[in-house]
N, C-alpha and C positions, 0 to 999 in steps of 0.2 A: 771921460773916456768914451769912445764909440766902439761899435762891433769890430771895425777894422783894426783898431789898436789891440783889442783882446785877441783876435785871431792871430795877429802878428806875434803876440807874446806867446801864445800856445805853440805856434810853429817854431819859434825860437827855442822852446823847450823840447822839441822833437815829438810833440803829440801827433800821432798818425791814425788814431781811431777814436771817434766820438760816438757815444751812445747818449741819446737825449729824448726828453719829453719837454715840449715848449712851455714857456711862461709868457703871459701877455705883457709883462713888464719889460720884456727883452725881445720883442717880436723880430726886430731886424737881425739880431744875433742868431736866433734859431732858424731864420730863413737862410742865413749865410753858411751855417755850419755844414750842411750837406754839400754845398758847393765847394768848400775849401778842404774838407777832410773826408777820408773814408768814414762813412756814417751809418749807424744802425738806429732807426727810430724805434722807440720803446712804447709799449702800452701800459707797462707797470714798472715802476722805478727800480725795484730790486733785481729785475732781470739784467739790468746794466751791470750789477756787481758780478754776476756770473760771467757775462760776456767779457767784461774787462779782465777778469781773472784768467779766462782762457786765452784771450788775446795777449796778455803779458807773458804767460807761460810759453806762447808760441813765438815770442820775440818782438811784439809791438809795444808801443807806449800809449795806452788808452787813457781817456778821460770821460767822465760822465757830466753832462750839463742838464740842469733841471731847475724847477722851482723848489724852494727850501722845504715846503710842506712834504714833498716826496721823500725826504730823509726819514720821515716817520715810518714809511714802508720798508726802509732799507736797513735799519739798525741791526737786526738779527743777522742778515746776510753779510753785512760789513764785518761784524764781530766774529761770526762763526766761520767765515771763509777768508776774507781779506786779512783780518788780524791774525787768525789762527795759523794761516799758512805764511804770513809775513810777506804780503804782496803790496806793492804800491798802488794807490788809487786816489788820484786827485779828483775832487768833485766840485764843480763850479755851479753855485746856486744863487739865483736871485732871491734875496731875503724878503719874505713877506711878513706881515703881522706887526709892523711898526706903528708909530704914533698915528699916522694918517691912514691906516688900513681901513678900508670900507667894508670888507667882508668879515663878519664876526667869526666865522669858522676858521679863519686863518690865524687868529690871535692865540688861542690856548697852547698850541704846540710851538708856533714860530717865535713868539716873544721870548720864552725862556730857552730857546734853542741852544745858544752857546753853553749854558749850564748843563743842558741835557747831554751835549756832546762831551763836555768835560767829565761828566759823571761816567760816561762810557769809555773814557780814555781816548777819544778821537780828536786829534789836533784840529784846530780851527783858526783860520785867518779871516778877519773882518775888514773888508775894504770900504772905507767911509769917505774917501776923497776921489773925485773923478780924475784927478791928476796923478793917481798912484797906480797906474796899470801894472807897473813892474811888480807890485805886491802879488799879483796873480801868478806871474811867472816864477817868483821866488817860492811861493807855496807849492807850485807844481814840482819845482826842483827838490824841495824838502821831501815831498812824498816819495820821489824816486830814490833820493839819497838814503833815506831812512827806511824804505820799504814798508810804509804805513799808509793807511787812508789819511787824507787831509781835506777837510771841507773848507771851501772858499766862499764866504758869504758876502755878496755884493749888495750894499745898501741901496734902497730906492733913491733915485736922483743922481747916482754915480754914472749911469749909463745914458749917454746922449746918442740916440739912434740916428743914423744917416741913411739907412736902407729902407726897409718896408715900414710904412707908417700905418696907423689904424685905418686910413682911408685908401690905402693902396689896394689894387685888385689882387686877388689870390693868384699866385704864380703857378700853382699846381693844377693839374687837370685830372678829371676822373674818366678813365677809359674803360669802356665795356669790353670785357673779354668773354665772349660766349663759351660756355662749357657744357658739354653734353656727355653724360656717362651713365651707365647702368650699374647699380650696386645691389648685390644680393648678399645678405648676411648669412653665413653658414658657420655657426658656432657649433663645434663638436665638444664632447666631453674631454677636458684636459687629461693628459697622461704624464706630463713632465712636471717635476718640481722646479722651483727657481734655480736650484743648484744644478739640476739636469740641464736646463737651458743654458746656464752660464758655462758649464763644462763643454757643451756643444759649441758655443761661440768661441771659447778659448782654444778649442782644438783646431779651429779653422784659421785663426788669426796668424798672420806672418809679420808684416811691417806696418800694419794699420795702427792708428792711435786709438786707444780705448779709454773711455771715461765712464766710471761706474758710480752709481747712486749711493747715497749715504746708508750707513748701518750694515746689516747683514749682507746685502748684495756685494759691497766692496770686500768684505771678509771672504765671501765665497769665491769671488774672482781671484783674490790673492791665493787662496787655497788651490784653485783650479790651475792657474798659470800666472805666476808672478813674472812681470817683465818691466823694464824701465819705461816702456811706452804706455803703461797703465797709469792713469791718474785716479787715485782712490779718494772719494769724498768721505769726509769725517763728520760733516754737519751740513748746514745750509739747505734745508728742505726746499725743494722745487728748483734748485739752481744747476743741476747736472746738465740738462739739455742746453741751458744758457752758456755754460762753460764750453760745451761742444761746439756751439755756434761761434763763439769767440775764436777757438782754435781753427775751425774750418775756414773762417773768414780770412785769417792771417796766413794760413798755410793751405792754399787751394791745391797744392801738389800732393798732399797727404789725405788718404781716406780717414775720416774721423767717424768712429762708431760709438754711440752713447748707449749705455745700459740704464734706462730710466724705469720708473715704476708707475703703476696706475694711479696711486694716490698722489704722487708727486706731480704727474702730468695734469691731473684734474685740478690740482691746486695752483697751477701756473698759468700764465698767459703767454708763454713763449712760443707756442706752435704757430700762431699767425705771424709772429716776427720772423721765425725761420722761413715760413712760406714766402714772405715778402722779400727777405734777403736772398733766398733761393741758392744756397751753396750746393753745387752738384756733388761735392765730396762728402756730404754729411748724411749719415743714416742714424735715425733714432729707433732704438729697440725698446718698445714698451712692454715690460713684463707685467702681465695682468693676472693676479691671483685673487682679485676681488676683496682683498683685505689689506690692512695696514700691517705688513708682515714683520717689520723690525720691532714693532711695539707690542707684539703678542697675538697677531692675527685677528684683530678686531675687524668685523665687516666694515667696508667703506660704503658711503652713499653711492647708489647707482651701480652696484656690483652686477646686477642682472639687466641693466638698461643702457648704461653709458657705453658707447661704441668708440673706442680710441681710434681705430683706423678711419672711421667716417669723420671724426673730428679732425684728424690730420688732413684728410682729403679736402674738407671744407676750408681748412686753413691755408691751402695752396701747395701742399706736398705733391710732387710729381708722381711718385710711385708709392703705393701702399700694398700691404699684404697682411693677411691674418693666418697664423700658423698654430699648429697644435702638437707637432712631434718633431724630433730632431731632423728628420729628412726634409720636411717642409721648411724648417728654419734654415738649413744649409742652402736650399734652393733659393730662398728669399734673399739671403745674404749675397749670393752670387748674382742674382738678377738685379739687385739694387746698387751694385758697385758703379760709381761714377754716373749715376742716373738720378741724382737727387735734386732737391732734398727728398729723402725716402723715409718711410715709416713702416716698421714691422711690428705688428700687434701679436704678441706671443701669449696665448692663453695657457695658464699654468695652474697647478694645484697649490693651495696654501701650504705653508710649512717652512720652517727654517732648519738648515743643517747645523750640526754641532761643530762648527769650525772655530779655530781660535781667533783672537784679535790680531790685527795687522801689527807686526813688530817694527814699525817704522814711524818716526816722528813726522809731523807735518812738514818740517823743513827738509827732511830726507826725501819724502814723496815729491815735494816741489822741485828740489834741486836735480834729482836724477831724471825726473820727467822732462824738465826744461833742457837739460843737457842732452838727453836722447833726441829731442826735437832739433836742437841746434846741430848736433853731430850727424843727424840723418838728413840734413839739407843737401 
């Protein structure tokens, strides 16, 4: 099989968004994917799980393409997000670590990979014959029919490349974009708790899509203002902004606001991906209390030094703001509407409110959110 046959098979299954990190065993395919599909390039594999979740909830049919070793970075996100919420996720992976593998580091994880996936309850299809391209399409169809993740491992030697060869010149170009800006950090003493900030955000929301971080933030949002257009995270550390990116990409007509946290943002590599994708309708709100709030308010690294707003600006965000009180937060929300990607750094006090758990199952959260997006089109 060649990259054209794989692309035709994916198109036949209705795939319309691909998140990818390239593999050198399938160069031609990874050069072609951005040409043939709506495409989001990744810098870390698990971000594709969140992006795909958001894209599916917004009405798309996503797929992730990567090298099989990247699955090691993805397992928790797949199980805590894709499996927990019952979302389809086909993953097309070139399988490394086989008999003729030349890189020793590829062997320990990749060689037993089918058994690892089986132990995690993740379905897997192994493509061993270059004449069996249809097996890829069949696996994609199963993922969507059963609403599960499904890994497609393509053995070395099955892919005959007709596009970019190792000796082909690079097709991309590096363009210099001169940027000049003056940045003065003016951090004041926080006066809001996280619940104060979430209540202020909820009070202003009308028809926007709102995606909330795991743990207490989602419980606080539910307590402040439950609505069908809220997507509550129940797990999947670092994935909430990726989900927001997936939704914003598929639904550019809707403003998408993400409530993320400082620990989650510092543990993710999603900000440069958002900056590169540049959705004008996406606003990330980074609630920064300097601690890991949902786990007991343990101090996080860089609580006095890491500047989330400056990180976002360096990642390519068009608009940034740092706020400390409800009035500043409201102005920032207004100023960043449809001018994104935007980042609002909200400096807050540590502390959790005593709100109850969300009385909704993952399936209920999924279905009412997806229905709200569909009916609001």
